[in-house]
C-alpha positions as CSV (number, residue, x, y, z in Angstrom):
1,M,0.0,0.0,0.0
2,L,2.9,2.5,0.8
3,S,5.9,3.3,-1.1
4,H,7.5,5.4,1.5
5,V,7.0,7.6,4.5
6,F,9.2,10.8,4.9
7,I,9.6,12.4,8.2
8,G,10.9,16.0,8.3
9,V,13.5,17.0,10.8
10,T,15.3,20.2,11.5
11,D,18.6,18.8,12.8
12,F,19.6,15.7,10.8
13,E,22.7,15.1,12.8
14,R,20.5,15.0,16.0
15,A,17.8,13.0,14.2
16,F,20.0,10.3,12.6
17,P,21.2,8.6,15.9
18,F,17.6,8.7,17.1
19,Y,16.2,7.0,14.2
20,S,19.1,4.7,13.6
21,A,18.7,3.3,17.1
22,L,14.8,3.0,16.7
23,M,15.1,1.3,13.2
24,S,17.6,-1.2,14.6
25,E,15.2,-2.2,17.5
26,L,12.6,-2.8,14.8
27,G,15.0,-4.9,12.7
28,L,15.0,-2.4,9.7
29,K,18.3,-1.9,7.9
30,L,19.8,1.3,6.7
31,R,19.4,1.5,2.8
32,F,21.3,4.9,2.5
33,R,22.5,8.0,4.2
34,D,23.2,11.1,2.0
35,D,24.7,13.9,4.1
36,T,24.6,16.3,1.1
37,K,20.8,16.6,1.1
38,P,20.7,15.6,4.2
39,W,18.5,12.4,4.5
40,A,18.4,8.7,5.1
41,G,16.3,5.8,4.5
42,W,15.6,2.4,6.1
43,Q,13.9,-0.7,4.8
44,S,12.8,-4.2,5.8
45,P,15.7,-6.7,5.3
46,D,13.4,-8.9,3.1
47,A,11.7,-6.2,0.9
48,P,12.8,-3.0,-0.9
49,R,9.6,-1.2,0.0
50,P,8.2,0.6,1.8
51,L,11.0,2.9,2.8
52,F,11.0,4.9,6.0
53,L,12.8,8.2,5.3
54,V,14.1,11.1,7.5
55,G,15.6,14.4,6.3
56,T,15.4,18.0,6.1
57,A,12.4,19.6,4.3
58,F,12.9,19.7,0.6
59,D,11.8,23.4,0.4
60,G,14.5,24.4,2.8
61,N,12.1,25.7,5.4
62,R,12.1,24.4,9.0
63,A,10.4,21.1,9.4
64,S,7.4,21.0,11.7
65,P,5.1,18.2,12.9
66,G,1.4,18.2,11.7
67,N,-1.4,18.2,14.1
68,G,-3.1,14.9,14.2
69,Q,-0.4,13.2,12.0
70,M,1.4,10.1,13.3
71,V,3.3,7.3,11.7
72,A,2.9,3.8,13.3
73,L,5.7,1.3,12.8
74,M,5.2,-2.5,13.2
75,A,7.0,-4.6,15.8
76,T,7.2,-8.4,15.6
77,D,6.3,-8.7,19.3
78,R,5.5,-6.8,22.6
79,A,9.0,-7.0,24.0
80,T,10.1,-5.1,20.8
81,V,7.5,-2.5,21.5
82,N,8.9,-2.1,25.0
83,R,12.5,-1.9,23.7
84,A,11.7,0.5,20.9
85,H,9.9,3.0,23.3
86,A,12.7,2.7,25.8
87,T,15.3,3.4,23.0
88,A,13.2,6.5,21.7
89,L,13.2,8.0,25.2
90,A,16.7,7.4,25.9
91,R,17.6,9.1,22.7
92,G,15.6,12.3,23.4
93,G,12.0,11.4,22.5
94,V,9.1,12.3,24.7
95,C,6.6,9.8,25.8
96,E,2.9,10.2,24.5
97,G,1.8,6.9,25.9
98,P,3.7,4.0,27.5
99,P,3.7,0.5,26.2
100,G,0.5,-1.4,26.8
101,L,-2.7,-2.9,25.6
102,R,-5.1,-0.7,23.8
103,P,-8.2,-2.9,23.7
104,H,-10.4,0.0,22.3
105,Y,-8.6,-0.8,19.0
106,H,-8.7,-4.5,19.2
107,P,-7.9,-7.1,22.0
108,D,-4.4,-7.7,20.9
109,Y,-3.3,-4.2,20.1
110,Y,-0.1,-3.5,22.1
111,G,1.4,-0.1,21.3
112,A,3.7,2.8,22.6
113,Y,3.6,6.4,21.5
114,F,6.3,9.1,21.6
115,R,7.5,12.1,19.8
116,D,11.0,12.4,18.3
117,P,13.2,15.3,19.1
118,D,11.5,17.4,16.5
119,G,8.0,16.7,17.9
120,N,6.9,14.2,15.1
121,K,4.5,11.7,16.8
122,L,5.4,8.0,16.4
123,C,3.8,4.8,17.4
124,V,5.4,1.3,17.7
125,C,2.8,-1.4,17.8
126,C,2.2,-5.2,17.7
127,H,-1.2,-6.8,16.6
128,T,-0.7,-10.3,17.8
129,P,-1.2,-12.0,21.2
130,P,1.9,-12.8,23.3
131,T,3.6,-16.1,22.4
C-alpha cells in the first residue's frame, strides 16, 4: 500500500542517531544516508519497499510536525515495542503513551507512543497475542 514515508527533521545530525537506534530495534536496515541533502532511509531486510525516510524539508524551510499526524511502525512482538519505546526515550524522545494494551482498537493491540526530538509523533505497535 505504501511506497515510503518521509519524516521532516530540523537537525539531521541529531535525528539520525535517534532513528538509527529505533530502526535497529525494529530490525530495519539502513538503505542509504546522504549527508549532502541531508536524508536517510531504512527498509525491511526482506523487501525493498516501503521505505522509512527522515531528512530536512525539501523546500529548505524548517520542518514542523503536523497536528493529528502520526506514523505507526510495526513490531514483531510486545517485547520489541517495549525496547523501541525505551530506546526512543533514551535518545531524546518524549513519551506520549507508555507501552501497553489498547483494547479499544482490538484485543491484541499493544502499542507505545512518543515524539521524536523534532516533535513528530510516532507509534510502535504489535497486533498479535503474546507467544
